[in-house]
N, C-alpha and C positions, 0 to 999 in steps of 0.2 A: 577804706581799711577799717576793720572792726576795732572799736575802743569801748571801754566801760560805758561811755555816754552814748554809744551808738549800738544798741542791742539789735537793731534791725538787721544789719549785715551779719551779725553773729548767728542769728536764727534762720537766715535765708535757706541754707541747705536743708535743715531739719524740716522747715515748713514745706519745701518743695518735695521732699521725700514723702511727707504725710499726704500732701494734696494729690500727688500722682497716684498713690495707692488708692486714695478715695475716689478719684475721678477716671483713672485709666487713660488720661490725656495729658501729655506733657505741655501742650499749649494752654489748656485750661488750668493746669497746675501753676504755670507761670503767672497767669492772670490772677489767680487767687493770692499768690505771694505778693504781687504788686498791689492788689487792693488792700491786703492786710497792712502792708507798709504805709500805704497812703492814709489809712485810717489812724495808724499810730501817729504819723506826723501831723495829722489834722487836729490832734489833741493839743491843748495848750500846754506850755511847759509845766504849769502847776498840776494839771491832770496827769501828765506823764510821771512826774515826781511822786504822785500819790499811789501809783501802781507798784505794789510790793514786788511782783514778779512779772516783768515785761514778757518773759518767755511764755509763761502760762497765759497771759493776756492775749498774746498773738496766736497761740495755739487755739484758744477759745474762739477768737474771731475767724481764723482760717477754717476751723472745723464747722462753724455755723455757715460760712459762705459755701463750703463744699456741700453741706446738707441741703442748702437751698438749691444749689446747682444740680444735685442729684435728683431732686424733685422735679425740676424743669426738664432734666435730661430724658425722663421717661417719655414726655411728649415729643421731644426732638427725635428720639429713637424710632418712634412710630412713624415719623415722616421720612426717616432715613431710607435711601434707596438700597435695598438688599440687606445683607447682614452687617451689623456693627461689631467691630472688634477693637480692643484696646490698642493704643498707639505703641508700636514696638520700639524698644530702645536698643541702640548699639552698645557694644562693649566699650569700656572707658578708653581702651587703646585706640579705638576707631576715632574717637574725638580728639585725643591728644595728638595723634599722628596725622589727622586729616586736616581739611581746610578750615573746619569749624573752630578748632583750637580748644584749649582746656577750660575756657570760661563758659562754654555752652552748658545749658541746664542739664542735659542728660549725663554729663560727666559728673554732676553733683548728685545724681540719684544713685543710691547704694543698690547694687544689683545682687539681691539675694533671693531666697525662695519666695518671698512675699511680693516679688514683681514678676515671677514666672508667668508666662501667658496663661497656663492652665489655672493658676491661682486667681489672676485678674478676671478671667472669664467667669469663674464661679462667683466672684464678688459682684459681677454684673447681674447675677440672678437674685441677689439679695434686695431687700427693701433698703431705702436710703438710711433709715435708722439702724438697721442691722449692720450695714456696712460700716457706718461711722463708729458704732459701739465696738464692733469686733476689731477694726483696724487700730483704733485708739488704745484699746485695752490689750489685745493679744499681740499686736505687732509692735506697738510703741510703749506699752507698759503703763499707761495712765490708769490710775485707780478709778473705780466706777463712780466715786463721788465727784471726780472731775468730769468724767464722761457725761454724767447726768446734767451738768450745767451747760454742756454743749448741745446735747440731743434734746434737752427740754423734758426729760422724764426722770423718774426716781432712780436711785442707784439699783434698786432691786429689779426694776423694769429693764435697765440697761444690761444687767447681768443676764437676764433672760434673752435679750436680743443677741448678745454675744454667744450664748449657749446655742441658740438656734442657728447662728451663722456657722459655728463649729460643726454642727451636725451636717449642714449642707456640704462643707468642705470634706469631711470624712467620707461622706457618701460618694463623692466625685473623685477622690484621690486614688491613684494607682499606687501599688507598693513601690518604694524607692528603687531606682535603677542607678547603678554606679555611673558617674559622669563619663568615664572612658567608654563604657558599654553604650551609653546613650549616644555619644559622639560617633561611635562606630556604626550604629544602626542608621543614623542620619547620613553618614558618608556612603553606606551601602545603598541607601535610597537614592542619593544623588547619582551614583554610578549607574544604577539600574535605569534611572530616568534618562540619563544621557544616552544610554545604549538602547533605549526604547524597548527594554526587556520586560514584557508584561508578566511572564511567569515569575521572574525575580522580584518584581514589585509586589505581586500578590503574596509571595513568600514573606515579605517584610511587613505587610499590612495585616492588622487584625481583621478577622472577617466582618466585624461590626464597625470598622473604621469610619470616621466622619471627616470630610474635608470642607472647610468653610472659607470663602473668599470675601473680601471687603473692598469694593471699588467705590462705594459712596455715590454711585451715579456719575462719577467723573471719568472713570475708565471702565472697560469691560470687565465683568466678573460675574460668576454664577450668582443668581439672586437667592438661591436656596442651597442648603448643604447637599453634598454628594456623599452617599453612604454605601458601604459594602466594599470588600477588598477588591473584587474584580472591577466593579464600577469605577472606583477611585483610580486603580491602576490604568485602565483604559482612558480615563479622563486626562490624566497627566501625559500619557503618550500622545493623545490628540493635541494637547497644548504644545508639546514639543514639535509636532508636525506643522502646526500653524505658525510657529515662531522659531525657525531653524537657527537664527543668529544669536539666540540668547546664551548667556554664560552663567553657570551656577557656581556660586562661591560659598564655601563653608565659613560661617560667621556666628559669633555668639549673639543670640537674640534674647533680650531680657535675662541675660546671665546664663542661658542654656544653649546647647548646640542647635543651630538653625541654618537656613540657607538664604542667600541674597541672590535674586535674579537680576542680571544686568542685560540690557539691550544696548550695545555700544557703550556709551559713557553714562547712560541713564539707568537708574535703579527702577525696575519695573515692579518688583514685589519683594517683600520680606516674609519669610516663612518660619513659623515656629511649630514645634512638634511635641506631642505627649506620647510617652512610651510606657508599655507594660510588658515586663518580661523581655522577650526578643521581638516584639511587634509594635508597630506604630498604631496608636489608637485614635489620635486626633491630629489633624493638620490645619493650621490657621495661616492663611495667605493674605497679607495686607497689601492692597494695591492702590488704595486711595492716596493720591500724591500729596494731599495735605498732611497725611500721617507719616510720610516718608522723608520729610524735610531734614531730619537729623542724619539721614543716610546719604544725602546727595552732596 
């Protein structure tokens, strides 16, 4: 239980939210929070008492750990089998009502636009310093003077990093689509897929649509993106032909309408979508079972 003498528990949720956005991995975010807490309690009582703002201290430590992990993640991504996608998060209700219970980490991650799959995928394209500077300043509101102490650059340099990150996001973002409309498009895609209706699927897909799967080498998945409306439509119909027993469920994925594919009692994939106007522009399907543990 959180008390004034126990700032660790009080900061846990905020640190988890920060670390997940920086790393795109719930498991890694949990590790960062645990390591931050371990370093706090490794200090002597006198050292802890000398820290004017424990929250700021823990943010700095967590940010630096994430920065180091992002640097090493580049090498890990190069060895990853196929495409790497961020770890999808279920809706809070899925955790509260399911076997995992309300104490699970994903229930403590705030599901807003800064964890939408499209947002996280763009973050992956940034340098580690850009990502940390942008998330700390633009998402969590930290001043550049504080960001500088974490990134190890001047406040002016951090301002430039965040500005560069913003330009990347603006270049990749589609105009906003009303939540009800987005949900309806995903529902129409589900029905067309279940019916194996290629013309209907093509009508829902942008001509330049891209579908990306992440199996991590642990399960089957396309190693490269599938592009083009007709190509993606036929690809999904072929999937349905190869796995006739699957069930498609409408679920919130990182706070937005998505689909969960179940094969019996097992979750085989979690799918997120990006929508522009009345068409689906991007589909992300996470199949790596290590990234689906929150959903099982």
